[in-house]
C-alpha positions, 0 to 999 in steps of 0.5 A: 524516450531513450533505452526503453527507460520509463519517465520517472514519474511512471517509474515511481508509480510502477515501483509504488504498485509493485512494492505495495503489491507484494507488502500487502499480499503478504500481509494479507496472507499472513493475516488469513493463516496466522492472525494471532501472530500478526496481531501479537507482532503489531500490537503485543496483544491476543485475540480470540473469538470474533477477533479471528475470523475478522482478522482473516477477513481483513487479511482478505481485503489486503490480499485483494489489494495486493493483487490489484496493485499487482495487476496495475503496475504496468498500467501506471497512466490510466484512470483506474490505476490513479484511482488505486493509488488514491485508495492506498493513500486513503488506506495507508493514512488511516492505517497510520492513524489507527496504528499510532493511536493503538500505540499512544492512545491505547498503550499497545505496543508490539515489536512491529508496531512502530515500524508499520506506522512509520512504513504506512506513513512513508507510503502515504507520501510515496502515493502522494508523490505518484499522484503529484507526478502523474501524466497531467503533471510533466510526464508524457502521454502515448503520442508524445512519447511515440513522437520523441 
C-alpha cells in the first residue's frame, strides 16, 4: 500500500458509510424535529394524529442507522460492517420501491420525492458495488497489506 492510501474497494466502502451516515442522520433528525415538513417535501401531503409520532419513530430509526454507519466507516473489512451494508441495501431497495409507488401508484408528489427515489436507487447500486468489491473479491487482507 503506497502513501497510506486505502485499496479502492475499502475506500469505496468508507465513502459509502460516511455519506450514508450524514444523509440518514440528517433525515432522521428532520423527521424527529419536524415530521410534517419532511412528509410535505417528500409526498406533498399533510400528516396528523398517529402519523406524527410514527414519523418521529422512523426518524429515530434513520438516526440510529446513520450513527451505526458513522461508527463503522473505519471498520470496513469486518463482517459487521458488511452486514451493515447489506442492511442498507435492503433499506434502499425498499425505500426506492415505497417512494416510487407513492408517486406512481398513489399520485403523491412532493418536490423531494423523485430526487429521493433516485438517491435511494443510486445508494442501492453503491451498496452492491461495495459488497462485490469486498475483501474476498480483490482487496488485500491485513497480512497481505503488511507484506506489500
